Each structure stands twice: as structure tokens, then as C-alpha cells.
N, C-alpha and C positions, 0 to 999 in steps of 0.2 A: 462479465464483469467492466460497465463501461465507465465507469462513475473513481475519483479519487479522490481518499479524503483525508483532511490529515487531522491530526490531533493535536490531542492536545501540548504533546508531550518534542514535537517539532518533526514526528516518522509522519511517512505515509503509507498511508495502505493502497493500496492497489484492488483490495477484492472487499467486499460486504466481509466475507469465511474466512480470508488472510490471518495469518497467527502470531506473520510478527509487522511492519513498516519496516523502512527505509527512513537511515534518518535522512533527514534535511538539516537542523538545529546546528552543525558542528556549517554549516555551510551557511545558513539565516545570518550566524553567529558573529562570521570574521567578518560580512561586510558586502558579499556577494554583487552585484551584479545581476538586475534585473535578466538580461542575456542568462549569466550565468545559472541562477537557477534554473529557468527556463528550461537549459542546458538538464542541467539534473535531473527535474521532471521528466525530459522526454526519454531519458538514460533510461529510467526507472523503466517506466514505462515497458519503453519495446523490450527488458529486456527484463518484462515479469516470469515468474511460473508459475501463476498461479489461476488453476482450470478450477474452479466447483463450477462452474456452468459445463464443462465433461465430465464430470466424474456426478456432477447430479444424474445424470443423464443413464448410465451404469448404473445395470439392477446390482452390481456386486462396490460401488467407489467404495474408496475409503473415509473412510470419516476421521475429522480432524478434528484439536478443539477448534476456536475459535477468539477473535479476540470483538471483545461485544464493546459496544458502544458509546455505551455508555462511560464506561473503562476509562477507556482512553479521553471521550471529549469529544464526541461524534455529534 
């Protein structure tokens, strides 16, 4: 996955097939600066552990539930 998705609840999903997002709403509500939001997004992106592309390529890769984009407002 090469795109982040921001859900209506303020969580960031780093993969279309992710099962959970990273909460940004507390940071937004606290009045964080653009730089603080940018830093938080950078950290979320670099520390992500979703590997759907790799799992999809494996014959017996693990199957996990995913969050539908229509459900999270994406």
C-alpha cells in the first residue's frame, strides 16, 4: 500500500486492508500545529506494520478481516 486514508472518526489507515487505524483525532482536537500533525503522520507511516502486499503474494498468507472504506468514511 502506498496511500494513507483518513477516516471520518479521525483515524489514519495505512493500508486499504488494515484492520485498525491510528488515532489522530486527539492531536487535532488539542490544536496541534501543521508541523506536529506532519510529524505524527510521518511516525505512523514509518512504524506501520501492515504487509498486505507481501501477504497477498504468499500462497498460504494469513487472511484477516478488513475495515471497509465505506464504513470508516473513506
